[in-house]
C-alpha positions in Angstrom: 94.6 -87.1 -250.6 98.3 -86.5 -250.1 98.0 -85.3 -246.5 96.9 -88.6 -244.9 99.7 -90.5 -246.6 102.2 -87.9 -245.3 100.9 -88.3 -241.8 101.1 -92.1 -242.1 104.8 -91.8 -243.0 105.4 -89.7 -239.9 103.5 -92.0 -237.5 104.7 -95.3 -238.8 108.4 -95.1 -237.6 107.1 -94.1 -234.1 104.8 -97.0 -234.0 107.7 -99.2 -235.1 110.2 -98.1 -232.5 108.0 -97.2 -229.6 105.6 -99.8 -228.2 104.2 -101.2 -225.0 105.1 -104.9 -225.0 104.0 -105.9 -221.5 101.5 -104.7 -218.8 99.8 -101.4 -218.5 101.9 -98.6 -220.0 99.2 -95.9 -219.4 98.4 -95.9 -215.7 100.0 -99.0 -214.1 103.1 -101.1 -214.4 104.5 -102.2 -217.7 107.4 -102.4 -220.1 107.8 -100.0 -222.9 110.3 -100.0 -225.8 111.7 -96.7 -226.9 113.9 -96.1 -229.9 117.0 -95.8 -227.7 116.2 -98.2 -224.8 113.6 -100.0 -222.7 111.7 -98.7 -219.6 110.3 -101.1 -217.1 108.2 -99.7 -214.2 105.3 -97.5 -213.2 103.3 -95.3 -215.6 100.9 -92.4 -215.2 99.0 -90.7 -218.1 101.1 -92.7 -220.5 104.5 -91.6 -219.2 107.1 -93.1 -216.8 106.0 -91.9 -213.4 106.9 -93.5 -210.1 109.6 -96.1 -209.8 111.2 -97.7 -212.8 114.3 -98.6 -214.7 115.5 -97.4 -218.1 118.3 -99.2 -219.9 120.0 -99.1 -223.3 122.0 -101.7 -225.2 125.1 -99.4 -224.9 125.4 -100.2 -221.2 123.6 -97.2 -219.7 120.9 -97.7 -217.0 118.9 -95.6 -214.6 116.9 -97.0 -211.7 114.9 -94.7 -209.5 112.1 -92.1 -209.4 110.3 -90.6 -212.4 107.9 -87.7 -212.8 106.2 -86.9 -216.1 108.7 -89.0 -218.1 111.7 -87.3 -216.5 114.2 -88.7 -213.9 113.1 -87.2 -210.5 113.8 -88.1 -206.9 116.4 -90.6 -205.9 118.1 -92.8 -208.4 121.2 -94.7 -209.5 122.9 -94.2 -212.9 125.2 -96.9 -214.2 127.4 -97.2 -217.3 128.4 -100.7 -218.3 127.3 -102.0 -214.9 129.4 -99.5 -213.0 127.7 -96.9 -210.8 128.5 -93.4 -211.9 126.0 -91.5 -209.7 123.8 -92.3 -206.7 121.6 -89.5 -205.5 118.9 -87.1 -206.3 117.6 -85.9 -209.7 115.2 -83.2 -210.8 113.9 -82.7 -214.3 116.2 -85.3 -215.7 119.5 -83.9 -214.3 121.5 -84.4 -211.1 120.2 -82.0 -208.5 120.3 -82.2 -204.7 122.5 -84.5 -202.7 124.4 -87.4 -204.3 127.7 -89.2 -204.9 129.4 -89.2 -208.3 132.2 -91.4 -209.6 133.9 -89.0 -212.0 135.9 -89.6 -215.1 139.7 -89.9 -214.7 142.3 -87.5 -216.2 146.0 -87.8 -216.6 146.5 -86.0 -213.3 143.6 -87.2 -211.2 142.2 -90.7 -210.8 139.9 -92.6 -208.5 137.8 -89.4 -208.3 134.7 -89.6 -206.1 132.6 -86.6 -205.0 129.8 -86.7 -202.3 127.7 -83.7 -201.6 125.5 -81.1 -203.2 124.7 -80.9 -207.0 123.0 -78.1 -208.9 121.7 -78.3 -212.5 123.9 -81.3 -213.1 127.0 -79.7 -211.8 129.0 -80.2 -208.6 128.1 -77.1 -206.7 127.8 -76.4 -202.9 129.1 -78.2 -199.9 130.8 -81.5 -200.4 133.8 -83.8 -200.3 136.0 -84.9 -203.1 138.5 -87.7 -202.9 141.1 -88.5 -205.5 144.6 -89.9 -206.1 147.5 -88.4 -208.0 151.0 -89.5 -208.8 153.8 -87.4 -207.3 157.6 -87.7 -208.0 160.1 -87.4 -205.2 163.6 -87.5 -206.7 163.4 -90.7 -208.8 160.6 -92.3 -206.9 157.0 -92.1 -208.0 154.4 -92.2 -205.2 150.6 -92.3 -205.4 149.1 -89.8 -202.9 145.5 -89.7 -201.7 143.8 -86.4 -201.4 140.6 -85.3 -199.6 139.0 -81.9 -200.2 136.2 -80.8 -198.0 134.3 -77.6 -198.3 132.8 -75.5 -201.1 132.7 -76.4 -204.7 131.6 -74.3 -207.7 131.1 -76.0 -211.1 133.2 -79.0 -209.9 136.1 -76.8 -208.7 137.2 -76.9 -205.1 137.4 -73.4 -203.5 140.8 -73.7 -201.7 143.9 -75.7 -201.9 143.8 -78.4 -204.6 145.8 -80.9 -202.6 145.5 -82.2 -199.0 147.8 -80.7 -196.4 150.8 -82.8 -195.4 151.2 -83.4 -191.6 154.9 -82.5 -191.8 154.8 -79.5 -194.2 156.3 -76.0 -193.5 155.0 -73.0 -195.4 157.7 -70.8 -197.0 159.0 -67.8 -195.1 162.1 -65.7 -195.7 165.0 -66.9 -193.6 162.9 -69.1 -191.4 164.7 -72.5 -191.5 165.9 -74.1 -188.3 167.7 -77.4 -187.7 164.4 -78.8 -186.3 162.9 -78.5 -189.7 165.2 -81.3 -190.9 163.6 -84.4 -189.4 165.2 -87.1 -191.5 168.4 -87.5 -189.5 170.9 -89.8 -191.3 173.5 -91.7 -189.4 176.5 -91.9 -191.6 180.1 -93.0 -191.1 182.8 -90.3 -191.1 183.8 -91.5 -194.6 180.3 -91.3 -195.8 179.8 -87.8 -194.4 183.0 -86.5 -196.0 181.8 -87.7 -199.4 178.6 -85.6 -199.2 178.5 -82.4 -201.3 176.1 -80.9 -198.8 175.5 -81.9 -195.2 171.8 -81.2 -195.5 169.1 -81.6 -198.2 165.5 -80.3 -198.5 162.5 -81.8 -200.2 160.0 -79.1 -201.3 156.9 -78.7 -203.4 154.6 -76.1 -204.9 151.0 -76.1 -203.8 148.1 -74.3 -205.6 144.9 -72.8 -204.3 142.0 -71.3 -206.3 138.6 -69.6 -206.0 136.0 -68.6 -208.4 135.1 -64.9 -208.9 132.6 -64.0 -211.6 133.1 -67.6 -213.1 136.8 -66.9 -213.5 139.5 -68.8 -211.5 141.8 -66.8 -209.3 145.0 -68.6 -208.1 147.4 -68.4 -205.3 150.6 -70.5 -205.2 153.4 -71.0 -202.6 156.2 -73.3 -201.6 156.2 -75.8 -198.9 159.0 -77.9 -197.3 158.5 -81.5 -196.3 160.2 -81.9 -192.9 160.2 -85.7 -192.8 161.9 -85.8 -196.2 164.5 -83.1 -195.5 167.7 -84.6 -194.2 170.4 -83.4 -191.9 173.2 -85.9 -192.6 175.8 -85.2 -189.9 175.7 -84.5 -186.2 179.3 -83.1 -185.9 178.9 -79.9 -187.9 180.7 -77.1 -185.9 178.2 -74.7 -184.2 179.6 -71.7 -186.1 179.0 -73.3 -189.5 175.4 -74.6 -188.8 174.0 -71.2 -189.7 175.9 -71.2 -193.0 174.3 -74.6 -193.9 170.8 -73.3 -192.9 171.2 -70.2 -195.0 172.3 -72.2 -198.0 169.2 -74.5 -197.7 167.0 -71.4 -197.1 168.1 -70.1 -200.5 167.1 -73.4 -202.1 163.7 -73.0 -200.4 163.5 -69.5 -201.8 164.0 -70.9 -205.3 160.9 -73.0 -204.9 158.9 -70.0 -203.8 160.3 -68.0 -206.7 158.9 -70.6 -209.1 155.7 -70.9 -207.2 155.0 -67.3 -208.0 156.0 -67.9 -211.7 153.2 -70.5 -211.7 150.7 -68.2 -210.0 151.4 -65.5 -212.6 150.9 -67.9 -215.5 147.6 -69.2 -214.1 146.1 -65.8 -213.3 147.1 -64.5 -216.7 145.3 -67.4 -218.4 141.9 -66.2 -216.9 140.5 -69.7 -216.8 136.8 -70.4 -216.7 135.5 -71.7 -213.4 134.9 -75.4 -214.4 136.5 -78.7 -213.7 137.9 -79.0 -217.2 140.2 -76.0 -216.4 142.1 -78.1 -213.9 143.9 -80.1 -216.6 145.6 -76.9 -217.6 146.5 -76.1 -214.0 148.1 -79.6 -213.4 150.0 -79.4 -216.8 151.4 -76.0 -216.0 152.3 -77.1 -212.5 154.3 -80.0 -213.9 156.2 -77.8 -216.3 157.1 -75.2 -213.7 158.3 -77.8 -211.3 160.7 -79.1 -213.9 162.1 -75.6 -214.4 162.3 -75.2 -210.6 164.2 -78.5 -210.1 166.7 -77.6 -212.8 167.4 -74.3 -211.1 167.8 -76.0 -207.8 170.2 -78.5 -209.3 172.3 -75.7 -210.7 172.3 -73.9 -207.4 173.3 -76.9 -205.4 176.0 -77.9 -207.9 177.7 -74.4 -207.8 177.3 -73.7 -204.1 178.0 -77.2 -202.7 179.9 -77.1 -199.4 180.7 -79.7 -196.8 182.4 -78.5 -193.6 183.8 -82.0 -193.0 186.2 -81.5 -195.9 187.8 -78.6 -194.0 187.6 -76.0 -196.7 185.8 -72.7 -196.2 182.6 -71.8 -198.0 183.1 -70.0 -201.3 181.3 -66.9 -200.3 181.7 -65.2 -203.7 179.7 -67.9 -205.6 177.1 -68.1 -202.8 176.7 -64.3 -202.7 176.2 -64.3 -206.5 173.4 -66.8 -206.2 171.9 -65.0 -203.1 171.6 -61.8 -205.1 170.1 -63.5 -208.1 167.6 -65.5 -206.0 166.6 -62.4 -204.0 166.1 -60.3 -207.1 164.0 -63.0 -208.9 161.9 -63.8 -205.8 161.2 -60.1 -205.1 160.3 -59.4 -208.8 158.0 -62.4 -209.1 156.2 -61.8 -205.8 155.7 -58.2 -206.6 154.5 -59.0 -210.1 152.3 -61.8 -209.0 150.7 -59.8 -206.2 149.9 -57.0 -208.6 148.3 -59.2 -211.2 146.2 -61.1 -208.6 145.1 -57.8 -207.0 144.0 -56.3 -210.3 142.2 -59.4 -211.3 140.3 -59.6 -208.1 139.4 -55.9 -208.3 138.1 -56.3 -211.9 136.1 -59.5 -211.1 134.5 -58.3 -207.9 132.8 -55.6 -209.9 131.0 -58.3 -211.9 128.3 -60.8 -210.8 129.3 -63.4 -208.3 130.3 -66.9 -209.5 127.3 -69.1 -210.0 126.7 -72.8 -210.6 126.2 -73.3 -214.3 124.2 -76.1 -215.9 126.4 -79.0 -216.8 
């Protein structure tokens, strides 16, 4: 006698929360109330099958194809009336081709991805667009980035920022006057007040790839030609090379810290997933602060303006040259070794694969 009452207790809540309140919810069109939401659409064998819409009172909705009670085919997911995904589903998860509007982070916003998905994760060929805030001196600028190519678990396989049309990749002793495209027309008095007749604007860029579901990084310095200034046209020919060499050493400092960042990231052995990028952006910001402080100290101690008529203090410059050369050589050698060993170790394992989100 106890067993029937026990079954009744089990069934009663289901009957209370789940019910067909309109139409044919077996093999036709109808409206069915589930415990967590309402489905309106086509049914087959008592399950959502065909085209229909499921929505909850928390603002979630899905409109599209269903098979055997699971989201399948093309559909649109919304959260609080905002589209978050428009594309293909299979067995209730994003799979196939689609466009996703992704959650924002402190470092990336307005993030949209269009392309291939696998097991609910961004995987395959696609294009990601996003914005980020970049600081140049005291000015903050919002830059738009487009990454096109291969993605694994939401991580772009390549450089994490778009290329600039005016950028110059770091090379040892490669600067020329033509690399300074922001020519400033100053009065003689203004020129004589400058601590240095030229300035450079540089940055650190990061690239990554997934090997055995671990991220491997490369980092290097770039110079922004259109932001790098040559502030006088009357520098004597014999002193132009002195100015260029001085600016080259500042460029070397940026490369030195680019390798510091590369070492940090590769030592971290981050998992190949989009969540790891927060760590990358945070570390990049911290290293750039250190780099800018080193550049500031260098420029302060080695400042020289030929318009003031005094010769360059070669002793101080040589001291910095030696320090920068040693640091750069050490970091590049160390970074190369760590990256090479990491690659060698990871290539012996299984290839990076798209994991279920």
